[in-house]
N, C-alpha and C positions, 0 to 999 in steps of 0.2 A: 433513684430518681427515674421516673417514666415521662417521656415526652410523646405527645400524640401529634401526628401530622398526616395529611392525606396521601402524600407521595414522597418517596425517597428515590433519588437517582444515584446509582452506584457507578462511580467512574466519571472523571471530568476531562476525558479525552474528547475528540471531535464528535463522537457519537453521543456522549453525555451532554455536550454543549447543544447538540441538535434537540435532544429531548428536553433540556432545560428551556431552550428558546420556545419550543412548542408549549410547554407547561405555563410559562410566564405570559405568553401572548393569549392564552385561553383562560387565564385567571385562576389557575390551579396553585394552591399553596404547596411548596415543596422545599426540600433541601437537596443539594448535590454534594456528594461526599467523595473525597479522593485521599489516598494515603500520602500522596506527594504534597509538598508545600505550594505547588503551582498547578494550574490547570494545563491541559494540553496533551497529557499522555505521552505518546511517542513523538508528538510535534514539539521538538526542542531546538532552540537556537543558541549557539555559543558565539561570543564575540572575542576573537583572539588576534592580537597584533594587527589590528586594522582590517580583519577579515570577518565577514558574516557567514556563519557556518550552520546550516540546518543539519541536525544529527539524526533526524527521522525522515519524514517525507521531504522531498526537495522541490516538488512542484505539484500543481493541482490543475486538472482539467475542469475549468469553471462550468458551473451550471446555474440556471436561474435561482435555484434555492440557495446555493452557495453565495451568490452575489447579494441576494436579499439578506442573508445572514450578516455579511460584512456591513451592509447598509444599516442594519439594525444595531450593530456594534459601533457604528459611526466611523468605520475605517475603509469604506468602499473606495475612497479617493486615494488609497495607498496601494491599490492593486498594481502589480508590475507584470506586464505581458512579456512572454519569451521573445528574445531578439531574433532577427532573421538568421543570425549565426547559429541559433539553436536548432535550425532545421537540418543541419548537417549531422548525419548519423553514420556510425562506423561499426564494423565487426572485425575483430582480430582473427586472422587465419595463420596457418603455418608460414605463409610467405609474406606476412606483414598485415598492416591495417588497411582495410578495404572499405570504400564508401558504399553505403546502402541507402542513401538519401532518396533515391528514386528507383523505380522498377528497372529503368534502363541500365542502372549501375550493376544490377544483377545479371541482366542479359548480356552486357558487354564485358563483364568481369572475367578474369582468367582464373578465378579461384573456384568456380563451379563448372563441372564438365558440360559438354554439349548435350549429353544424354540427360543430365539433371535439368538443364534449361528447357529442353523439349518436353520433359515430364511436367514442368510448370505450365508450359503453354497449352498442353492438351487437357489441363484440369477441367475445363468446361464440358469436355466430352466423356469424362469418366462416369461410370454408372454410380448412382447414389447408393449409399448403404442403408442400414436400418436406423430407426429412431432410437434404438437402445443406446444406453451410455457406453462409452469406451474410453480408453486412455487418449490423451492428447496425441501421443506418439502414434497409436494405431490409426486414429482418425485422419491425421494429416499425412501420414505415410501413404494411406490409401488414396488421398486426394492429390497430393503434390509430389510424392516420392520420398524415398528414404534420405537421399542426399540433401534436398532442400530442408528437410526437417532437421537433420543433423547440423547443417551449416547456418541456417537462418532461424528456425523456430526455437531450437534448443536455447541459444543465447538470449533471444528476446523474452521468452516466457520464463526462462531461468532467472533473468534479471528482474522480472516483476514479482514472481512467486517464490524465488529461491528454492525451487523444488525440482523433482524428477518428472519429466514429461511422460515417462513410461508408467507413472502412477497417477498423475493428475487427471481429474475427470474432465472430458471434453464438454459434457453437458453443462458443467459449472463454469469452467475457465473460458470456454469458447462457445458460450450459450447461443449467441446470435448466429454464429457460423453453423453450429450443429442443427439448429432449427431451420436455418436458411437452406441447408443442403436438402432437407426434406421438402421444403416449399418450392425452391427454384431449381434444384437439381445440381447445383455447383456452387463453389465458394465465389468464383468470379461473378456469377450472376447475382449472388447474395450481396456482394459489395456494390454492384451497380444499382440494385433496387433499394439498398439501405443508405444511399448517399444522402448526406445532410450537410449542414454548414460545417466548415472546418473546425476541428477541436481547437479551443483556445487554451493554451498552457500558460499558467500564471504562478506567481508567488506574491509576496507582499513586502513592502518596504520594511527592512529590519528583520526579515525572515518570519517564519510561522509563529514564533513566540509573540509577535505583535498581536496576533489573534488571541493568544492566551491572556495577555495583559488586559486587552480590551474586554474580554469575557469576564475576567475577575472583577474589573471595575463595574461593569454593567450588572453583574449578578452578585455583588458583594454581600448582600443580605441573605442570599441563598447558599453561598459556598461554605462548606465545611472542609477546608483543605488541611492537610497534615493530620487527618483523622483516619483511623483504621477500622474497617468493618470486621468484627470478630465472629459474628454468627448470625445466620438468617434462619428463623424458624417459622414455617407456615402455620397459621392458626385456622380455626374454623372459619373465621372471617378476617382476612388481612394477614399481617406478618408482625413478628417481633424481631427487631434488628438491634444487635448490640454494637455500639460504636464508641470506642475508647472507654468502655465500661458503662456507658449510658444506654439505657433501654429506650428504644423508639417503638411505638406502635403505629403502624401505617396501614392504609387501605390497599395501596398499590406500591409496586417496586418496578423500577426500570433498571435492569442490570446491563451495563456496557462493559463489564469486567471480562477479561479473557476467560475462556472456559475452564482452564485449570485453576484459576484464582477463585472463580465462583464455586467450583467443586470443593475447595478447601473450607468454605464457610457455610455452605448450605446443609441443612440437617437431613434432607431427604437422601437416603442411601441409593435409591434407584436413579435419581437425577444425578447424584455425584458420580456414579459409575458411568452413566452415559456421557456426561460432560468430558470425562477423562479419555474418551475414545478418540477425540480430535487431537491431532498432533500439530506442532508448530515447528517451523524451521528457524534456526538461529541466523543472525546476520550481524556483521561488524561493519561499521562505517568509519573509515579513517580519512580525515581531511588533510590535504596537503596544499602547500603553496608552491608555485614555480614561477621563475622569471618569465616575463612575456617573450623574451628573445630566445628562450631555450627549447621551444617546441613548436614545430610547424603545424601540428595537428590541433585544430580547434573546432568547436561545434557543440552538439548536445552531449555526446559521449561515445564510449566504445564498449561493446559487449564481447564477451569471450565464451566460445562454445565449451561445454563441459568436457568434450572429447580431448581437448588440449591439456587437460589435467593441471590447469593453472590454479594457484591460490586465489588470484584476483578473478572475480566473477564479472565485474564491470567497473567502468570509470565514468563519472559524471562531471562534466566541466561546468560547475555551478556558476562561476562568474562570467563565462561566455554566454550562458543562457540568460542570465539576469545581471547585466552590467551594474557596476556600483557596489558589488559585494566583496571586492578584493582591495587590498592595499595598492596605492599608486605604484605602477611599474611591475605589478605582480598579477598572477591569476590564482584562483584556487579551484580545487577539484575534490570530489569525494570518491574514494576507492572502496568498493564493496567486496567483502570476503566473508566466508561462512564461519570462520573461527578466529580467535585472536592469534596473531602471527608475529614472529620476530620481525622487527622493522627492516632488518637487512634483507630478508627474503622478499618482502614487499618491494623494497627499493630495487632489487635485482630484476624483478618482473617489470616494474615501471620503466627501467632503462631499456629492457627488450621491447616493450610495447611503444613507448613514447620516443625512444632514442635520446634520452637525456638523463643525466645523473643529478640535475639541479632541482631536486624536489625536497621539500622540508615538511616534516610532520607537524601539524598544528594541534590536532585533537583527535581523539578516538573514542567511539562509543560502541559497546557491545550489547546487542539485544538477544538474550538467550531464547526468548519465545517471540520472534519478530512477526512471522507471517503464517497464518493458518494454512494447512495443507489440504486442499480440496481434492482428495483422492477418490477413486472409484468407490461408490457407496455413500458419498457425501450427501446426496439429495435424500436418500433414505434416512441417514443420520439426522438431518435437519428436520424432516417431517416428524420423526419420533421425538425429537427434542421438544417441539411445540406441543406434542401430546403429553409429554412428561411434566412440563413445568406446571406449578400450581396456579389456580385461578388468581388473577390479580398481578401476576408477574409478566413483565414485558421485556423483550430482548432487543438489543441493538449492538452493532459493532461489526468489525471486519470479518469475524468468524462466520457470518451468515452468508458469505459468498462473494462479496465485493470488497476490494481493498483500497480503492481510490479515495482521496480525501473527501471529495464531493459526495460520493456514494455512501461513505460511512456517516457523514453528517446527516444525510437524508434518511439513513436507517433509524436514526433517533428522532428526527423531526417528523417523519411520516407515521409515527406511532399514533394509534387512536386511544389517547389517554382519557 
């Protein structure tokens, strides 16, 4: 059996949702396909013992496009903004948990040397480098010094990208900073000139699965969930796509699939080879409950520098940021680590970091290919990718350089279909 349709969207994560929204509002007939029985991709929420637990993204920096999407789905009234408590940020050092909520916390802290602080303060007077790409480590070591990079930058960017800052591309990961250095001469002046309204961090009532359910209801006629794409073959005009044994002929394709997944099903050997060059970092998210009375530390979360060689990479106090997500009398938090670990080893580190043994595992999710690694050469890889894909194929997703929920949504919505 052969079915003809103008457009197929592969993947019903947030990028696929953005593409579907664009297609539907511009009157394009389409189907959106996902191997999972539910939309959302890595946006998954579990409800365990009175706790709401996001197992993928835990927050979103809202944008006008993101808010308009929620309005289109009919759930904009369910947006939850981060609490004031969520403004408290911490980094774990050898001598304990240290606040980094404000710049003064760094200048007054006893965990960074006087020389390290002075190097931070003289950043505006450092000579600017070249516009060429370089690693995040080399770029920021040149600007703010090795100590600040090791103690501050490593845990922060490690928490976002789960990667090695000695490999990550500054031009991709710190694009505005890299460009700003050339334009303004320093990072400090870049920040001053790029000041805008404060970022608003949000979630949604019931967790991010609320978006998934609303999308499935709004796009019920277009969704083919629980369907596997078996093969994509470019034709002289359009594509043949085999889905659960059924052949589709379509004029255009939007792929929001991870690069290694698209590589498995595309017939083009050159495209397959190029897609497989991008690597991904694994990530495990373990959700724990703890009694409200058993930890004095509360806020957004705690990041851990890689130099400390801990299993735990970071801790997010989800119910502190977004109240109402925990059982009465309890809090919940998400502990991030790179590989599945014995629960005892995690508990041992939690006791060291939080000073309490009163933590209880609620749920655990492992993402083997969680976050694309934007290493040196990524920009060249991306340019070549666009030259390699066949005419009529469009791409969207976090592997194009931005990993935030709003950014990935926009990668799909901004396509010119």
